[in-house]
C-alpha positions as CSV (number, residue, x, y, z in Angstrom):
1,M,77.0,78.9,-11.1
2,A,76.8,77.0,-7.8
3,S,79.7,77.1,-5.4
4,I,81.4,74.2,-3.6
5,T,79.0,72.3,-1.4
6,P,80.0,69.9,1.4
7,R,77.5,67.2,0.6
8,Y,80.0,65.6,-1.9
9,A,82.9,63.5,-0.9
10,H,85.4,65.9,-2.5
11,P,85.3,69.6,-3.4
12,F,84.6,70.1,-7.1
13,L,87.3,72.0,-9.1
14,P,86.6,75.7,-8.8
15,V,84.4,77.1,-11.6
16,T,83.7,80.5,-10.0
17,R,85.6,83.1,-8.0
18,A,83.4,82.1,-5.0
19,D,84.7,78.6,-5.3
20,M,88.3,79.9,-5.3
21,Q,87.5,82.0,-2.2
22,A,86.0,79.0,-0.4
23,R,89.4,77.3,-0.8
24,G,91.3,80.5,0.2
25,W,92.8,81.0,-3.2
26,E,93.7,84.3,-4.7
27,Q,94.8,82.8,-8.0
28,C,94.7,79.5,-9.9
29,D,98.0,78.0,-11.0
30,I,96.4,76.4,-14.1
31,I,93.0,76.9,-15.7
32,I,91.5,74.2,-17.9
33,V,89.0,75.3,-20.6
34,S,86.8,72.5,-21.8
35,G,84.1,72.2,-24.5
36,D,82.3,69.6,-22.4
37,A,80.1,70.1,-19.4
38,Y,81.9,69.5,-16.1
39,V,81.4,65.9,-15.1
40,D,83.7,64.9,-12.2
41,H,84.6,61.5,-13.6
42,P,87.8,60.0,-15.0
43,A,86.1,59.1,-18.3
44,F,86.1,62.9,-19.2
45,G,89.6,63.8,-20.5
46,P,89.9,67.5,-19.6
47,V,88.7,66.7,-16.0
48,L,91.1,63.8,-15.7
49,I,94.0,66.1,-16.6
50,A,92.7,68.7,-14.2
51,R,92.4,66.3,-11.3
52,F,95.8,64.8,-12.1
53,L,97.5,68.2,-11.9
54,E,95.5,68.9,-8.7
55,G,96.8,65.6,-7.3
56,R,100.4,66.8,-8.1
57,G,99.8,69.9,-5.9
58,F,98.7,72.6,-8.3
59,K,95.7,74.9,-7.9
60,V,93.5,74.0,-10.8
61,G,90.4,75.7,-12.0
62,L,87.9,74.7,-14.7
63,I,85.9,76.8,-17.2
64,P,83.5,74.3,-18.8
65,Q,81.6,75.2,-22.0
66,P,82.2,79.0,-21.8
67,D,80.2,81.4,-24.0
68,W,82.8,82.0,-26.7
69,H,81.2,85.1,-28.3
70,S,83.4,87.3,-26.1
71,A,86.5,87.0,-23.9
72,E,84.6,87.9,-20.7
73,P,83.6,84.3,-19.7
74,F,87.3,83.4,-20.0
75,K,88.1,85.9,-17.2
76,A,85.8,84.2,-14.8
77,L,88.6,82.8,-12.6
78,G,91.1,85.5,-13.3
79,A,94.5,84.9,-14.9
80,P,96.2,81.6,-14.1
81,R,99.7,81.8,-12.7
82,L,101.2,79.2,-15.1
83,F,99.0,78.6,-18.2
84,F,95.7,78.0,-19.7
85,G,95.0,74.4,-20.8
86,V,92.6,74.3,-23.7
87,A,90.6,71.3,-25.0
88,A,87.6,71.0,-27.2
89,G,86.3,68.1,-25.1
90,N,86.1,64.4,-25.4
91,L,85.4,64.6,-29.2
92,D,86.5,66.6,-32.1
93,S,84.0,69.5,-32.2
94,M,83.2,69.0,-35.8
95,L,82.5,65.3,-35.4
96,N,80.5,66.2,-32.3
97,R,78.2,68.4,-34.4
98,L,77.9,66.8,-37.8
99,T,77.1,63.4,-39.2
100,A,78.7,61.5,-42.1
101,Q,76.0,63.1,-44.2
102,K,77.1,66.5,-42.9
103,K,73.9,67.1,-41.2
104,N,73.6,68.6,-37.7
105,R,73.2,66.0,-35.0
106,S,70.1,66.3,-32.9
107,E,72.0,65.8,-29.6
108,D,75.3,66.7,-28.0
109,Q,76.1,63.9,-25.6
110,Y,78.5,66.0,-23.6
111,S,76.1,68.9,-22.8
112,P,73.3,69.3,-20.3
113,G,70.1,67.9,-21.6
114,G,71.9,66.9,-24.7
115,R,71.6,70.4,-26.0
116,T,73.4,71.4,-29.1
117,N,75.3,74.6,-29.8
118,C,77.0,74.6,-26.4
119,R,80.4,74.9,-28.0
120,P,81.7,76.5,-31.2
121,D,83.0,74.7,-34.3
122,R,86.7,74.1,-34.1
123,A,86.5,74.8,-30.4
124,S,90.2,74.5,-29.7
125,I,91.0,77.4,-32.0
126,V,88.2,79.6,-30.7
127,Y,88.9,79.0,-27.0
128,A,92.6,79.6,-27.4
129,Q,92.0,82.9,-29.2
130,R,89.6,84.0,-26.5
131,C,92.1,83.1,-23.8
132,R,94.7,85.2,-25.6
133,E,92.2,88.1,-25.8
134,A,91.4,87.8,-22.1
135,F,95.0,87.6,-20.9
136,P,97.6,88.3,-23.7
137,D,100.6,87.4,-21.6
138,V,99.4,84.0,-20.2
139,P,100.8,80.9,-21.9
140,I,98.3,78.7,-23.7
141,V,98.7,74.9,-24.1
142,L,96.4,73.0,-26.5
143,G,95.4,69.5,-25.7
144,G,92.7,66.9,-26.1
145,I,91.7,64.7,-29.1
146,E,90.8,67.6,-31.4
147,A,94.3,69.2,-31.1
148,S,96.0,65.8,-31.1
149,L,94.5,64.6,-34.4
150,R,94.9,68.0,-36.1
151,R,98.5,68.6,-35.2
152,I,99.8,68.3,-38.8
153,A,98.3,69.3,-42.1
154,H,95.1,67.3,-42.3
155,F,92.1,66.7,-44.5
156,D,88.9,68.2,-43.0
157,Y,85.9,66.3,-44.2
158,W,83.4,68.9,-43.1
159,S,85.0,71.7,-45.2
160,E,86.3,69.3,-47.9
161,K,89.8,70.8,-47.8
162,V,93.3,70.3,-46.3
163,R,93.7,72.5,-43.3
164,R,97.0,73.5,-41.8
165,S,98.2,72.4,-38.3
166,I,95.7,73.6,-35.7
167,L,98.6,75.2,-33.8
168,F,98.9,77.9,-36.4
169,D,95.2,78.9,-36.2
170,A,94.9,78.6,-32.5
171,K,98.1,80.7,-31.9
172,A,98.8,78.7,-28.8
173,D,102.3,78.3,-27.3
174,L,102.5,74.5,-27.1
175,L,100.3,71.6,-28.3
176,V,100.2,68.4,-26.3
177,F,99.3,65.3,-28.4
178,G,98.4,61.9,-27.3
179,M,97.4,61.1,-23.7
180,G,98.7,64.1,-21.9
181,E,99.6,63.3,-18.3
182,R,103.4,63.0,-18.8
183,P,103.9,66.1,-21.0
184,I,101.4,68.3,-19.1
185,W,103.1,67.4,-15.8
186,E,106.5,68.3,-17.2
187,I,105.1,71.6,-18.6
188,A,103.6,72.6,-15.3
189,D,106.6,71.5,-13.2
190,R,109.1,73.4,-15.4
191,L,107.0,76.6,-15.5
192,H,106.6,76.4,-11.8
193,R,110.4,76.2,-11.4
194,G,110.8,79.4,-13.3
195,E,111.4,78.3,-16.9
196,R,109.7,80.3,-19.7
197,I,107.2,78.8,-22.1
198,E,109.5,79.6,-24.9
199,D,112.2,77.3,-23.4
200,L,110.0,74.2,-23.3
201,K,110.9,72.9,-26.7
202,D,112.2,69.4,-25.8
203,I,109.2,67.8,-24.0
204,R,108.1,64.5,-25.5
205,G,104.4,64.5,-26.6
206,T,104.4,68.2,-27.5
207,A,104.6,70.3,-30.6
208,H,105.6,73.9,-31.2
209,L,106.3,76.3,-34.1
210,I,109.8,77.1,-35.4
211,N,110.9,79.8,-37.8
212,D,112.2,79.6,-41.4
213,A,115.9,79.4,-40.5
214,A,115.4,76.5,-38.1
215,M,113.3,74.6,-40.6
216,K,115.9,75.2,-43.4
217,A,118.5,73.6,-41.1
218,L,116.3,70.5,-40.7
219,E,115.6,70.3,-44.4
220,A,119.3,70.4,-45.2
221,D,119.9,67.1,-43.4
222,P,116.7,65.2,-42.8
223,A,116.2,61.6,-41.8
224,K,116.1,59.4,-44.9
225,R,116.3,55.9,-43.5
226,A,114.9,54.1,-40.5
227,A,118.4,53.9,-39.1
228,D,118.8,57.7,-39.1
229,H,118.3,58.2,-35.4
230,G,118.9,61.6,-34.1
231,K,117.7,63.3,-37.3
232,V,114.3,64.8,-37.9
233,V,111.7,63.3,-40.3
234,V,110.7,66.1,-42.6
235,L,107.2,65.7,-43.9
236,P,106.0,67.1,-47.3
237,S,105.1,70.7,-46.7
238,Y,101.5,72.0,-46.2
239,E,101.7,73.7,-49.6
240,D,102.8,70.4,-51.2
241,V,100.1,68.3,-49.7
242,V,97.4,70.8,-50.7
243,A,98.6,70.8,-54.3
244,D,99.4,67.1,-54.7
245,T,97.4,64.2,-53.3
246,R,100.4,61.8,-53.7
247,A,102.4,64.1,-51.4
248,F,99.5,63.9,-48.9
249,A,99.7,60.1,-49.0
250,V,103.5,60.2,-48.4
251,M,102.9,62.5,-45.4
252,S,100.4,60.1,-43.9
253,R,102.7,57.1,-44.4
254,D,105.7,58.9,-43.0
255,F,103.8,60.2,-40.0
256,Q,102.3,56.8,-39.1
257,L,105.8,55.2,-39.1
258,E,106.8,57.6,-36.3
259,T,104.2,56.7,-33.7
260,N,106.0,54.0,-31.7
261,P,107.5,55.9,-28.7
262,G,110.3,53.4,-28.6
263,N,111.8,54.4,-31.9
264,A,109.9,57.5,-33.1
265,R,111.9,60.4,-34.2
266,A,111.0,64.1,-34.2
267,I,108.8,65.3,-37.1
268,A,108.7,68.7,-38.8
269,Q,106.4,70.1,-41.5
270,R,106.8,73.4,-43.2
271,H,103.9,75.8,-43.5
272,G,105.0,78.8,-45.5
273,N,107.8,80.5,-43.8
274,R,107.3,78.7,-40.5
275,A,106.9,75.0,-39.5
276,I,105.5,72.8,-36.9
277,Y,108.0,70.7,-34.9
278,M,106.8,67.6,-33.1
279,N,108.9,65.9,-30.5
280,P,108.6,62.1,-30.3
281,P,105.5,60.7,-28.6
282,A,105.4,60.7,-24.8
283,R,106.4,57.4,-23.1
284,P,103.4,55.2,-22.1
285,L,102.3,55.3,-18.5
286,E,103.6,52.6,-16.3
287,D,101.3,49.7,-15.5
288,G,99.7,49.4,-12.1
289,A,101.3,51.5,-9.4
290,G,104.6,51.9,-11.4
291,Q,108.1,50.9,-10.5
292,K,108.7,53.8,-8.2
293,P,105.6,54.6,-6.1
294,G,105.8,58.2,-4.8
295,D,108.4,59.3,-7.3
296,T,107.0,62.4,-9.0
297,A,108.8,61.6,-12.2
298,T,106.8,58.4,-12.5
299,V,103.2,58.5,-13.9
300,A,101.4,55.2,-13.5
301,M,97.9,54.1,-14.4
302,D,96.8,53.5,-10.8
303,E,97.5,57.1,-9.8
304,L,94.9,58.4,-12.3
305,Y,92.1,56.3,-11.0
306,D,93.0,56.9,-7.3
307,L,92.4,60.6,-7.8
308,K,89.5,62.4,-6.0
309,F,86.5,62.2,-8.3
310,N,83.0,62.6,-7.2
311,R,81.9,60.6,-10.2
312,V,78.9,62.9,-10.9
313,P,78.2,66.1,-12.8
314,H,78.7,69.4,-11.1
315,P,75.6,70.4,-9.1
316,M,75.2,73.5,-11.2
317,Y,73.5,71.3,-13.9
318,K,69.8,70.6,-13.5
319,E,69.6,68.4,-16.6
320,P,71.2,65.0,-17.2
321,I,74.4,64.8,-19.4
322,P,73.9,61.8,-21.7
323,A,77.5,60.7,-22.0
324,Y,77.7,60.5,-18.2
325,E,74.7,58.3,-18.0
326,T,76.5,55.9,-20.3
327,V,79.7,55.6,-18.3
328,K,78.8,56.4,-14.7
329,H,78.8,52.8,-13.5
330,S,81.6,51.6,-15.8
331,V,85.2,50.8,-15.0
332,V,88.2,51.3,-17.3
333,L,90.9,48.6,-17.2
334,M,93.5,49.9,-19.6
335,R,94.2,52.3,-22.5
336,G,95.9,52.0,-25.9
337,C,95.2,49.6,-28.8
338,F,97.6,47.6,-31.0
339,G,94.9,46.7,-33.5
340,G,95.9,49.4,-36.0
341,C,92.5,49.6,-37.8
342,T,93.0,52.2,-40.5
343,F,89.6,54.0,-39.8
344,C,90.3,54.3,-36.1
345,S,92.2,57.1,-34.3
346,I,92.8,55.3,-31.0
347,T,96.3,54.5,-31.9
348,E,97.2,58.0,-33.0
349,H,95.9,59.4,-29.7
350,E,96.3,56.6,-27.0
351,G,99.2,54.8,-28.6
352,R,99.8,51.1,-29.5
353,V,101.3,50.1,-26.1
354,I,98.7,48.7,-23.7
355,Q,98.8,50.4,-20.3
356,S,96.9,48.5,-17.6
357,R,95.7,49.2,-14.1
358,S,96.4,46.8,-11.3
359,A,93.7,44.5,-10.0
360,A,93.9,46.3,-6.7
361,S,93.2,49.7,-8.3
362,V,90.2,48.3,-10.2
363,L,88.8,46.8,-7.0
364,R,89.2,50.1,-5.2
365,E,87.1,51.8,-7.9
366,V,84.5,49.1,-7.7
367,R,84.2,49.8,-4.0
368,E,83.8,53.5,-4.8
369,L,81.0,52.6,-7.1
370,R,79.3,50.7,-4.3
371,R,79.2,53.9,-2.2
372,M,77.3,55.8,-4.9
373,G,73.7,56.4,-4.0
374,D,72.2,55.3,-7.3
375,F,74.4,52.2,-7.7
376,R,72.3,49.0,-7.7
377,G,75.0,46.4,-8.1
378,T,75.4,46.5,-11.9
379,I,78.7,47.5,-13.5
380,T,77.8,48.4,-17.0
381,D,81.2,47.9,-18.6
382,L,84.5,46.5,-17.6
383,G,86.8,47.3,-20.4
384,G,88.5,50.1,-22.4
385,P,89.2,50.8,-26.0
386,T,88.9,47.1,-26.5
387,A,87.4,44.7,-24.0
388,N,90.1,42.1,-24.1
389,M,93.5,43.7,-24.4
390,Y,94.1,44.0,-20.7
391,K,97.8,43.2,-19.8
392,L,98.5,42.0,-23.4
393,K,101.9,43.1,-24.7
394,C,105.0,42.2,-26.7
395,K,107.0,39.4,-25.2
396,S,110.1,41.6,-25.3
397,E,110.5,45.3,-24.5
398,D,113.5,45.4,-26.8
399,I,111.5,44.0,-29.7
400,E,108.6,46.3,-29.0
401,S,110.9,49.4,-28.9
402,R,112.4,48.5,-32.3
403,C,109.2,47.4,-34.1
404,R,107.8,49.7,-36.8
405,K,104.7,47.6,-37.7
406,L,101.5,49.5,-37.5
407,S,99.5,46.6,-36.2
408,C,100.2,43.6,-33.9
409,V,97.3,41.6,-35.3
410,H,97.2,42.2,-39.0
411,P,97.6,40.4,-41.4
412,G,97.9,37.9,-38.6
413,V,98.6,37.9,-34.9
414,C,102.3,38.6,-34.4
415,E,104.3,35.7,-33.0
416,N,105.8,38.1,-30.4
417,L,102.5,39.2,-29.0
418,Q,101.5,37.6,-25.7
419,T,97.8,36.8,-25.9
420,D,97.2,35.2,-22.5
421,H,93.8,36.3,-21.3
422,G,94.5,34.8,-17.8
423,P,95.0,38.1,-16.0
424,L,91.8,39.5,-17.4
425,I,89.8,36.3,-16.6
426,S,91.1,36.5,-13.0
427,L,90.2,40.2,-12.7
428,M,86.7,39.5,-14.1
429,K,86.2,36.9,-11.4
430,Q,87.5,39.2,-8.6
431,V,85.2,42.0,-9.6
432,R,82.0,39.9,-9.8
433,E,82.8,38.3,-6.4
434,E,83.0,41.7,-4.7
435,P,80.3,42.1,-2.0
436,G,77.3,44.1,-3.4
437,I,78.1,43.3,-7.1
438,K,75.2,41.6,-8.8
439,H,76.2,41.9,-12.5
440,V,79.3,42.8,-14.4
441,F,78.8,43.4,-18.1
442,I,81.3,43.8,-20.9
443,A,80.0,46.6,-23.2
444,S,83.3,47.5,-24.8
445,G,83.9,45.7,-28.2
446,V,85.6,42.3,-28.0
447,R,88.5,41.8,-30.3
448,Y,87.4,38.4,-31.6
449,D,90.7,37.4,-33.3
450,L,92.3,37.5,-29.9
451,A,89.3,36.0,-28.0
452,E,89.2,32.9,-30.2
453,R,92.7,32.1,-28.9
454,S,91.3,31.8,-25.4
455,P,88.3,29.5,-25.1
456,E,88.3,30.0,-21.3
457,Y,87.8,33.7,-21.8
458,V,84.9,33.1,-24.2
459,K,83.3,30.8,-21.6
460,E,83.7,33.3,-18.8
461,L,82.3,36.1,-21.0
462,A,79.3,34.1,-22.1
463,A,78.5,32.7,-18.6
464,H,78.9,35.8,-16.6
465,H,79.4,39.1,-18.5
466,V,76.9,39.4,-21.3
467,G,73.4,40.7,-20.8
468,G,71.9,39.0,-23.8
469,Q,73.9,40.9,-26.4
470,L,77.6,41.2,-27.1
471,S,79.2,43.9,-29.2
472,V,81.6,42.8,-31.8
473,A,82.9,44.6,-34.9
474,P,83.6,42.6,-38.0
475,E,83.0,45.8,-40.1
476,H,82.8,44.0,-43.5
477,V,83.0,40.6,-45.2
478,S,84.9,41.5,-48.4
479,P,88.5,40.4,-48.2
480,R,89.8,43.5,-50.1
481,V,87.8,45.9,-47.9
482,L,89.0,44.2,-44.7
483,E,92.5,44.4,-46.0
484,K,92.2,48.2,-46.3
485,M,90.6,48.3,-42.9
486,K,93.4,46.1,-41.4
487,K,90.8,43.9,-40.0
488,P,90.9,40.0,-39.8
489,G,89.0,38.0,-42.4
490,I,85.3,37.2,-41.8
491,E,86.3,33.6,-41.0
492,S,87.8,34.7,-37.7
493,F,84.5,36.4,-36.8
494,E,82.5,33.2,-37.7
495,R,84.8,31.0,-35.6
496,F,84.3,33.4,-32.7
497,Q,80.5,33.4,-33.3
498,H,80.4,29.6,-33.1
499,M,82.5,29.6,-29.9
500,F,80.3,32.2,-28.2
501,A,77.1,30.4,-29.3
502,C,78.4,27.2,-27.8
503,A,79.6,28.8,-24.6
504,S,76.2,30.6,-24.2
505,E,74.4,27.3,-24.7
506,D,76.6,25.6,-22.2
507,A,75.8,28.4,-19.7
508,G,72.1,27.9,-20.3
509,K,71.7,31.3,-21.8
510,E,70.1,32.6,-25.0
511,Q,72.5,35.3,-26.1
512,Y,73.4,37.0,-29.4
513,D,76.3,38.8,-30.9
514,I,75.5,42.3,-32.1
515,A,77.8,43.0,-35.0
516,Y,78.9,46.5,-36.2
517,F,79.5,47.3,-39.9
518,I,80.8,50.3,-41.8
519,S,79.5,51.4,-45.1
520,G,81.4,53.6,-47.6
521,H,84.8,52.7,-46.3
522,P,87.7,53.3,-48.7
523,G,88.1,50.2,-50.9
524,S,84.4,49.3,-50.7
525,T,82.4,49.4,-53.9
526,L,78.7,48.8,-54.4
527,E,79.6,45.2,-55.4
528,D,81.4,44.8,-52.0
529,M,78.3,46.1,-50.2
530,V,76.1,43.7,-52.1
531,M,78.4,40.9,-51.0
532,L,78.0,42.1,-47.4
533,A,74.2,42.3,-47.7
534,Q,74.0,38.8,-49.1
535,W,76.1,37.5,-46.2
536,L,73.8,39.2,-43.8
537,K,70.7,37.7,-45.3
538,E,72.3,34.2,-45.4
539,K,73.2,34.5,-41.7
540,G,69.7,35.9,-40.9
541,K,71.1,39.2,-39.5
542,R,69.4,42.5,-39.6
543,P,72.1,45.0,-38.4
544,R,71.0,48.1,-36.6
545,Q,74.5,49.2,-35.7
546,V,75.5,50.6,-39.1
547,Q,78.0,53.5,-39.4
548,D,78.6,55.5,-42.6
549,F,82.3,56.0,-42.8
550,I,83.4,59.4,-41.5
551,P,86.9,60.6,-42.5
552,T,88.3,61.9,-39.3
553,P,91.6,63.8,-39.2
554,M,94.8,61.9,-39.4
555,S,93.6,58.3,-39.8
556,V,95.1,56.1,-42.6
557,A,91.6,55.6,-44.0
558,T,91.0,59.3,-44.3
559,A,94.2,59.6,-46.3
560,M,92.8,56.9,-48.6
561,Y,89.5,58.8,-48.8
562,Y,91.1,62.0,-49.8
563,T,93.9,60.9,-52.0
564,G,92.5,57.7,-53.6
565,L,95.8,56.0,-52.6
566,D,96.6,53.5,-49.9
567,P,99.4,55.4,-48.2
568,L,101.0,52.3,-46.8
569,K,101.3,50.7,-50.2
570,M,101.0,53.8,-52.5
571,E,98.5,51.9,-54.7
572,P,95.1,53.2,-55.9
573,V,92.1,52.5,-53.8
574,Y,88.4,53.1,-54.7
575,T,86.5,55.5,-52.5
576,A,82.8,56.4,-52.4
577,K,83.0,60.2,-52.1
578,G,79.6,61.6,-53.0
579,L,77.0,61.7,-50.3
580,R,74.5,60.0,-52.5
581,E,76.8,56.9,-53.1
582,K,77.5,56.8,-49.4
583,R,73.7,56.7,-48.8
584,L,73.4,53.9,-51.4
585,Q,76.0,51.8,-49.7
586,K,74.4,52.2,-46.3
587,A,71.0,51.3,-47.8
588,L,72.3,48.0,-48.9
589,L,73.2,47.2,-45.3
590,L,69.7,48.1,-44.3
591,Y,68.1,46.1,-47.2
592,W,65.6,44.6,-44.8
593,N,64.1,47.9,-43.8
594,P,61.3,49.1,-46.1
595,E,62.4,52.7,-45.6
596,H,65.6,52.0,-47.5
597,W,64.2,49.8,-50.3
598,P,64.1,52.6,-52.9
599,L,67.8,53.4,-52.4
600,A,68.7,49.7,-52.1
601,R,67.0,49.0,-55.5
602,E,68.9,51.9,-57.0
603,A,72.2,50.5,-55.6
604,L,71.5,47.0,-56.9
605,K,70.7,48.4,-60.4
606,L,73.9,50.4,-60.5
607,A,75.9,47.3,-59.3
608,G,74.3,45.2,-62.1
609,R,72.5,43.0,-59.6
610,E,68.9,43.5,-60.5
611,D,68.6,39.7,-60.0
612,L,68.5,40.5,-56.3
613,I,65.3,42.6,-56.7
614,G,62.3,40.2,-56.4
615,R,60.5,37.9,-54.1
616,G,62.7,34.8,-54.4
617,P,64.7,33.3,-51.5
618,K,67.9,35.1,-52.6
619,A,66.3,38.5,-53.3
620,L,67.4,41.3,-51.0
621,V,64.5,43.7,-51.7
622,P,61.1,43.2,-53.3
623,P,60.0,45.0,-56.5
624,E,58.3,48.3,-56.1
625,S,54.6,47.9,-55.3
626,A,51.8,50.2,-56.5
627,A,51.2,51.3,-52.9
628,E,54.8,52.1,-52.4
629,A,55.0,54.0,-55.6
630,A,52.0,56.1,-54.5
631,R,53.6,56.8,-51.1
632,L,56.9,57.8,-52.8
633,R,55.0,60.3,-55.0
634,R,53.4,61.8,-52.0
635,A,56.7,62.0,-50.1
636,S,58.5,63.6,-53.0
637,E,56.5,66.7,-52.4
638,G,58.3,67.0,-49.0
639,S,61.6,68.7,-48.2
640,N,63.7,66.2,-50.1
641,A,61.9,66.4,-53.4
642,E,64.9,68.0,-55.0
643,E,66.9,64.8,-54.3
644,G,64.2,62.6,-55.8
645,L,64.0,60.7,-52.5
646,P,61.1,60.2,-50.1
647,T,61.5,61.8,-46.7
648,N,61.3,58.5,-44.9
649,A,63.9,56.9,-47.2
650,W,66.7,59.1,-45.9
651,P,69.0,57.3,-43.5
652,R,68.4,58.7,-40.0
653,P,71.3,60.8,-38.7
654,A,73.6,58.6,-36.6
655,Q,73.7,59.8,-33.0
656,P,77.1,60.1,-31.3
657,R,77.7,57.0,-29.2
658,P,79.9,57.9,-26.3
659,S,82.6,55.4,-27.0
660,G,87.2,56.6,-27.2
661,P,88.7,58.3,-30.1
662,R,87.4,56.0,-32.7
663,G,87.9,57.4,-36.1
664,G,85.8,56.5,-39.1
665,G,83.6,54.0,-37.3
666,R,81.4,54.8,-34.4
667,T,81.8,58.0,-32.3
668,P,84.2,57.6,-29.4
669,R,83.5,57.0,-25.8
670,P,84.3,59.7,-23.3
671,G,87.9,60.3,-22.2
672,P,90.6,57.6,-22.5
673,R,88.0,55.1,-23.7
674,G,87.1,53.6,-27.0
675,R,86.6,50.4,-28.9
């Protein structure tokens, strides 16, 4: 590995002993182990945490993508004085490797050259165990999205079973869930002051294990009503949710209701003769510079982005890192999402409260971008998990702290939600007026049910911030499927489409909305997918951004997938479970592509819609031709003959799109980003 070199604005975090010696260090205070390559950029979660701790005065080292086959690589920097921080990286390691069809992805966006096999499956568990082997007495703290979304008993799609809390298998001391700045700072500070890791049981945003006696005391007097403040919510046990899908649905519902940091209570779940105990979620970061600048108890959004990042990969890498190429000239405005989409994990990880940077902080970062050697004046994204939630919040902190709704915008936009896009519009103008800035694009997905409330925002967007194509995510058209997704009706999307088209025409630009759709989502039958395909044909759309639903840990939609129940209503919901039916649903979305005609015909026949096979104006796919039949016979001799499918009829594996902790839809962006 290369040592620190002076040609960068800031020293990189130490990754070797030589780097430590160059800084005059004998020992690191904290060592972060990450499943991602080391990119010194705030979009990469483990690095953001490492730089944050460094900014608070700690000596922080980094071990990126260590060889996990032995404990030796975990000894590279010696034993940390305080603790090891372990994260799988910006994505769950199983989602990072496998597609919805459970096939290996051809690229790892977070590894040099996009190489695969640079991290183990269930990386958080493996890394924690290797850290324990290397230094048995050093505390281990799990964090990152993989640990966060696997903190309770959870359905694991790739093994098709319910797994216990990751904390049991990793054998770590603490687990940090959600965005980790506040809890990790408190952990580091209290350990530095002489407390033992065993004493850190009361930190918000953390989980730890308790023994049988402690769990029995909680079970004897659990919280039973929303008004039972001060009591602990006891979830159905691991053994119960393994044995009974209804118990799993109850667990999912009860967990979701305790995600608002303003009123959430502690949660406990028994696993055999022990249990996992979760403190309430950490408080959101303060907007802008915070109320008390310089107060170390305050953690504000601006602080994170004022840290010393080089905004490039470590010089030890000779190959590009694909995820970095996506985000290197982008700017994050905020974190969190109050949309509550059931297939998405942003809320479970980033929270429902929007936390925004100040305009001054954003402009400072824009000026940093201008100093980068390869920057040519184009900002590729100005957004976050959603493009247009900047500064949006509840009109009352008191109402927000008491609210137990899981979405501020479903079934309709809450009357208490302030939807003024004025601060965002002002910031967009300021950024594009900065010297040296030629283009400022919005690549994050636009929440169209909010955008349609602000014609001025749509005009600004169309006139200045779209490079010909705008990302939006209607996901489906069927009312019953959209209800299960907690997405607005398709009428809202169509109104926004019209507004955007008119605004683009007024700006003298030919621009298009690029819509995203999900196939195989719980609630979606073949009949629903036929409805969607017909809508697409009627609108003249040929979607290329199609995602086969992936049941990621902890989301409401995953509970639906596994249990066949909507956990929020405890009513049955249809789910396409077999890989073949999932392929059939996806083929209907790609009805226009000849490669998918055989599967689309099969799906239409199963749906009783053979009337849509033909050459008429309403037909979705043509009848099978003699030439196609011959081609299929030849292809059936290939590797997929046992499935009765031509090789070229298989849906191509979806590549991970670096885009936030998005659950069953597209793969998340790096770090605290998403759509």
